[in-house]
C-alpha positions in Angstrom: -9.7 182.7 -99.2 -8.4 181.9 -95.7 -10.2 181.0 -92.6 -8.1 181.3 -89.5 -7.5 183.1 -86.2 -6.7 186.5 -87.7 -3.6 188.2 -86.1 -2.4 189.8 -89.3 -3.8 192.3 -91.8 -6.8 191.0 -93.6 -9.8 192.1 -95.7 -13.2 190.8 -94.7 -15.5 190.6 -97.7 -18.7 189.1 -99.1 -20.9 190.7 -96.5 -23.5 193.3 -95.7 -22.0 195.9 -93.5 -24.1 197.4 -90.7 -23.5 201.1 -90.2 -25.3 203.2 -87.6 -27.8 204.5 -90.1 -27.8 202.0 -93.0 -26.8 198.7 -94.5 -24.1 198.3 -97.2 -24.6 195.2 -99.3 -21.6 194.0 -101.2 -19.4 195.4 -98.5 -15.9 194.8 -97.3 -13.5 196.2 -94.7 -9.8 196.2 -94.2 -8.0 195.6 -90.9 -4.4 196.5 -90.1 -2.7 196.7 -86.7 -6.0 195.9 -85.0 -7.7 198.9 -86.5 -10.1 199.4 -89.4 -8.4 201.1 -92.3 -11.1 201.1 -95.0 -14.9 200.4 -94.9 -17.4 200.4 -97.7 -18.5 198.7 -100.9 -15.9 196.3 -102.2 -15.8 198.0 -105.5 -14.9 201.3 -103.8 -12.1 200.0 -101.6 -8.4 200.3 -102.6 -6.6 197.3 -104.1 -5.7 194.6 -101.6 -3.0 192.0 -102.0 -3.1 190.6 -98.5 -5.1 187.9 -96.7 -8.8 187.8 -97.1 -11.6 186.3 -95.0 -15.0 185.4 -96.6 -18.0 186.3 -94.5 -20.1 183.9 -96.7 -22.8 186.5 -97.2 -23.4 187.1 -93.5 -23.8 190.5 -91.8 -20.8 192.3 -90.3 -21.5 194.6 -87.3 -19.4 196.4 -84.7 -18.9 194.5 -81.5 -21.6 195.0 -78.9 -20.8 197.2 -75.9 -22.6 196.4 -72.6 -22.5 199.1 -70.0 -24.6 197.2 -67.5 -23.9 193.5 -66.9 -23.5 191.5 -63.7 -22.8 187.8 -64.6 -23.0 184.8 -66.8 -22.1 181.1 -67.0 -23.0 180.7 -63.3 -20.5 183.4 -62.2 -21.0 187.0 -61.0 -18.5 189.9 -61.0 -19.1 190.1 -57.2 -17.9 186.5 -56.6 -14.5 187.9 -55.8 -12.2 186.1 -58.1 -10.4 186.5 -61.4 -11.8 183.2 -62.5 -15.4 184.4 -62.0 -14.7 187.5 -64.0 -13.2 185.5 -66.8 -16.2 183.2 -66.9 -18.6 186.1 -67.2 -16.6 187.9 -69.9 -16.2 184.7 -71.9 -19.9 184.0 -71.7 -20.8 187.4 -73.0 -18.2 187.3 -75.7 -20.0 184.3 -77.2 -23.1 186.5 -77.4 -21.2 189.3 -79.3 -20.1 191.6 -76.6 -16.6 192.8 -77.3 -16.4 195.6 -74.7 -18.2 195.5 -71.3 -18.4 197.5 -68.1 -18.2 195.1 -65.1 -21.2 196.1 -62.9 -21.3 195.6 -59.1 -24.3 194.9 -56.9 -25.3 196.1 -53.4 -22.9 194.3 -51.2 -20.6 194.7 -48.2 -17.8 197.3 -48.3 -15.0 194.8 -48.6 -16.8 192.9 -51.4 -17.1 196.1 -53.4 -13.4 196.9 -52.9 -12.5 193.4 -54.1 -14.7 193.9 -57.2 -12.9 197.2 -58.0 -9.5 195.6 -57.5 -10.2 192.7 -59.9 -11.7 195.1 -62.5 -8.4 197.0 -62.5 -6.5 193.8 -62.9 -8.6 192.6 -65.9 -8.6 196.1 -67.5 -4.8 196.3 -67.4 -4.5 192.8 -68.8 -6.7 193.6 -71.8 -8.6 191.4 -74.2 -7.4 187.8 -74.6 -9.2 186.6 -77.7 -7.3 183.3 -77.8 -8.9 182.5 -74.4 -12.3 183.7 -75.5 -12.1 187.0 -73.6 -13.2 190.3 -74.9 -12.3 193.7 -73.4 -13.2 194.7 -69.8 -13.2 198.5 -70.2 -13.9 199.5 -66.7 -16.3 199.3 -63.7 -19.7 200.5 -62.9 -20.2 201.2 -59.2 -23.8 200.0 -59.0 -24.9 200.1 -55.4 -24.7 200.2 -52.5 -26.3 203.7 -52.8 -29.8 202.6 -53.6 -33.2 203.5 -52.0 -34.2 200.6 -49.9 -37.7 200.8 -51.5 -36.3 200.3 -54.9 -33.5 197.8 -54.4 -35.3 195.2 -56.7 -33.4 191.9 -56.6 -30.4 193.4 -54.8 -30.0 192.5 -51.1 -31.8 195.2 -49.0 -29.8 195.2 -45.8 -26.5 196.4 -47.3 -28.2 199.3 -49.3 -27.1 202.5 -47.6 -26.7 206.3 -48.2 -23.2 207.4 -49.4 -20.7 208.6 -46.8 -17.3 210.2 -47.5 -15.4 207.7 -45.3 -16.7 204.9 -47.5 -16.9 206.3 -51.0 -13.5 208.0 -50.8 -12.1 204.5 -50.8 -14.1 203.5 -53.8 -12.9 206.6 -55.7 -9.3 205.5 -55.3 -10.3 203.3 -58.3 -11.3 206.2 -60.4 -8.9 205.0 -63.1 -11.2 202.1 -63.8 -14.5 203.4 -62.6 -16.3 204.6 -65.7 -19.8 205.2 -64.1 -21.4 205.3 -60.7 -25.0 205.1 -59.7 -26.7 206.7 -56.7 -30.3 207.4 -55.8 -30.6 211.3 -55.9 -32.9 211.4 -52.8 -30.5 209.8 -50.4 -28.7 211.8 -47.7 -25.2 212.5 -48.9 -26.0 212.0 -52.6 -24.9 215.5 -53.5 -21.5 215.0 -51.9 -21.0 211.7 -53.6 -21.9 213.2 -57.0 -19.5 216.1 -56.5 -16.6 213.8 -55.4 -17.2 211.3 -58.2 -17.5 214.0 -60.8 -14.3 215.6 -59.7 -12.6 212.3 -60.5 -14.0 212.2 -64.0 -16.6 209.5 -63.3 -19.9 209.6 -65.2 -22.9 209.9 -62.9 -26.1 207.8 -63.1 -29.3 207.9 -61.2 -31.1 204.6 -60.5 -32.9 202.4 -58.0 -34.5 205.5 -56.9 -37.8 207.1 -55.9 -36.7 210.6 -56.8 -39.0 213.5 -57.5 -38.5 215.8 -60.5 -37.0 218.4 -58.1 -34.5 215.8 -56.8 -33.6 214.8 -60.3 -33.1 218.4 -61.2 -30.7 218.8 -58.3 -28.8 215.7 -59.5 -28.8 217.0 -63.0 -27.3 220.2 -61.9 -24.5 218.2 -60.3 -23.8 216.3 -63.5 -26.1 213.3 -63.6 -26.8 212.5 -67.3 -28.0 208.9 -67.3 -30.7 206.8 -65.7 -30.3 203.1 -65.4 -32.8 200.6 -67.0 -35.7 202.8 -67.9 -39.1 201.9 -66.2 -37.3 199.4 -63.8 -36.7 200.3 -60.1 -37.4 204.0 -60.8 -39.9 206.5 -59.5 -43.2 207.1 -61.3 -46.1 209.4 -60.7 -47.9 206.6 -58.8 -45.0 205.7 -56.5 -44.5 209.4 -55.7 -48.2 209.8 -54.9 -47.5 207.4 -51.9 -44.4 209.4 -50.9 -45.5 213.0 -51.5 -49.3 212.9 -51.5 -51.0 215.6 -53.6 -50.7 217.3 -55.9 -49.2 214.5 -58.0 -45.5 214.9 -58.7 -43.5 214.4 -61.8 -41.0 211.6 -61.5 -37.7 210.4 -63.0 -39.6 209.1 -66.0 -40.9 212.5 -67.0 -37.6 214.2 -66.2 -35.6 211.9 -68.5 -38.1 212.2 -71.4 -38.2 216.0 -71.0 -34.4 216.6 -71.0 -32.6 216.1 -74.3 -29.2 215.7 -72.6 -30.4 212.7 -70.5 -29.6 209.2 -71.7 -31.0 205.9 -70.6 -31.0 202.2 -71.3 -33.5 199.4 -71.8 -33.5 195.7 -71.1 -35.0 194.1 -74.3 -35.2 190.5 -73.1 -38.9 190.2 -73.9 -39.8 189.9 -70.2 -38.9 193.3 -68.6 -40.7 195.6 -71.2 -43.3 195.0 -73.8 -42.5 195.8 -77.5 -44.8 198.9 -77.1 -42.8 200.3 -74.2 -39.5 199.6 -76.0 -40.7 201.5 -79.1 -42.1 204.3 -76.9 -38.7 205.0 -75.2 -36.8 204.9 -78.5 -39.4 207.3 -80.1 -39.1 209.9 -77.4 -35.4 209.6 -76.5 -34.0 208.3 -79.9 -31.7 205.5 -80.7 -28.7 207.7 -80.0 -29.8 208.3 -76.4 -31.2 204.8 -75.6 -28.7 202.0 -75.1 -29.5 198.3 -75.0 -28.1 196.6 -71.9 -28.3 193.0 -70.7 -28.4 193.6 -67.0 -27.6 189.9 -67.1 -27.1 187.7 -64.1 -25.1 184.5 -63.6 -28.0 182.4 -65.0 -26.9 183.3 -68.6 -26.6 180.0 -70.6 -27.7 178.0 -67.5 -30.7 175.7 -67.1 -33.8 176.8 -65.1 -33.2 176.7 -61.4 -32.2 178.8 -58.3 -29.2 181.1 -58.4 -27.6 183.9 -56.4 -27.7 187.5 -57.6 -24.6 189.2 -56.5 -21.9 187.7 -54.2 -22.4 184.1 -53.2 -21.8 185.3 -49.7 -24.7 187.6 -49.0 -26.4 187.8 -52.4 -30.1 187.3 -53.1 -31.6 184.0 -54.2 -33.6 184.2 -57.4 -35.2 181.7 -59.8 -34.4 181.6 -63.5 -37.2 180.1 -65.7 -34.8 180.1 -68.6 -36.1 183.4 -69.9 -35.8 185.8 -67.0 -34.8 185.9 -63.3 -37.7 186.0 -60.8 -37.7 186.7 -57.0 -38.8 183.4 -55.5 -41.5 184.9 -53.2 -43.2 187.0 -55.9 -43.6 187.7 -59.5 -41.1 190.6 -59.4 -38.3 190.3 -61.9 -34.7 189.7 -60.9 -32.4 190.8 -63.7 -32.2 189.2 -67.2 -30.6 185.9 -68.3 -30.0 186.9 -71.9 -27.0 188.1 -73.9 -26.8 191.1 -76.1 -27.5 189.1 -79.3 -30.9 188.3 -77.9 -31.6 192.0 -77.1 -30.7 193.1 -80.6 -32.8 190.2 -82.1 -35.8 191.2 -80.0 -35.6 194.9 -80.9 -35.6 194.0 -84.6 -38.0 191.1 -84.6 -40.5 192.1 -81.9 -40.2 195.8 -81.4 -39.9 196.4 -85.1 -36.8 198.5 -85.3 -34.5 198.4 -88.4 -31.5 196.1 -87.9 -29.0 199.0 -88.1 -30.9 200.8 -85.4 -31.0 197.9 -83.1 -27.3 197.3 -83.6 -26.5 201.0 -83.1 -28.3 200.8 -79.7 -26.0 197.9 -78.7 -22.8 199.4 -80.0 -22.3 203.1 -80.9 -24.9 204.4 -78.4 -23.4 202.8 -75.3 -19.9 203.7 -76.5 -21.0 207.3 -76.8 -22.7 207.3 -73.4 -19.4 206.2 -72.0 -17.5 208.9 -74.0 -15.6 206.2 -75.9 -17.2 206.5 -79.4 -14.0 207.7 -81.0 -12.3 204.3 -80.3 -15.1 201.8 -81.0 -18.8 201.3 -81.5 -19.1 201.5 -85.3 -17.5 200.4 -88.5 -15.3 203.4 -89.3 -11.8 203.7 -90.4 -9.5 204.4 -87.5 -11.6 202.6 -84.9 -10.7 199.3 -83.2 -11.5 196.3 -85.3 -14.1 194.9 -82.9 -16.3 192.9 -85.3 -19.2 190.5 -85.4 -20.2 188.2 -88.1 -23.8 187.0 -87.8 -26.6 185.6 -90.0 -30.1 187.0 -90.7 -31.3 185.4 -87.4 -28.6 187.4 -85.5 -26.8 184.2 -84.6 -23.2 184.9 -83.9 -20.8 183.2 -86.2 -17.5 184.9 -85.6 -16.1 187.5 -83.2 -13.0 189.7 -83.6 -11.5 191.9 -80.9 -8.9 194.3 -82.1 -8.6 192.4 -85.3 -7.9 189.0 -83.6 -10.5 186.3 -83.9 -11.9 185.0 -80.6 -12.2 181.3 -79.8 -15.9 180.9 -79.1 -15.8 177.2 -78.1 
């Protein structure tokens, strides 16, 4: 057996493989040219004469895919530097994320443009496992097009309706912009949805107080995903204040009623109770509910005060070590946990099967992004983005494209 930074073909064995719908004890997989070439029980795989790596009885899972993440290791994607990007990516790689979508915040126009420019640079550079960096697969334009009443921990003043003069500049980065969020009820939202959709960008609704009718209009224009279910979204009670009587159906009911709508949950143990997590999965299914970290710069940092978003103009929040909190209230301000924690919580506290929790952190987000043919599960032909972890879901080893990542 060999144990080394794998940059050549190898067989990984002595493991339990985690597939989207089951576990395979006594499993093994083969990696050649950065791709999986065979996956299954060791006894069923073809003969192998090359290098082998012993997983020592641990689980092997596909690398996690995070489609909503802001920061980590005291850095934020909105800090405006390649160094900050790399710190965030490196931090989440240690927690098992092998592909992530860099997510912006509400900010000034120039800061958003810088964020998009750096995302393009990092995407073109690709993964750098020797430096502890996984793959930045694109950008999520998340803000500034939020309802001021639903900004959450984002700065309120820069939140604004979309205008063509501004978003046309953002859409110049359509080559790296995978998704874009806009509150459907804002003036100009329909024009933004049309323009972004024409560029092939996936459309989200979020940070919104939209009615069912406004969601229906957005759906007709291509919106198929709602960000962090239950959080910063309309409800029957919030629409009672806005619309009076009769009571109006909200984003929540619209998402649950439409089978082609997907969503995401923050399973950090502080945003949603285990009952709520199970409820969303029961009604939407694990194939339409992704786990996201929505993580801030306070990941792997001690309790204290931090800035959400850009250091210049972001919002101050307090991390108690388990979640971010707005300093003047009990309102939550993003998570401070990595994806390994989210998977662990879904299994241990929400009671999901391990393969279901892993699927929600890998194949489901990959499918929401339309990238499931390339990664997200252990299947021959897909990228060899792999995790080795123990029964406590503690990450032991990470491989990106078949190359082992330096986690220290």
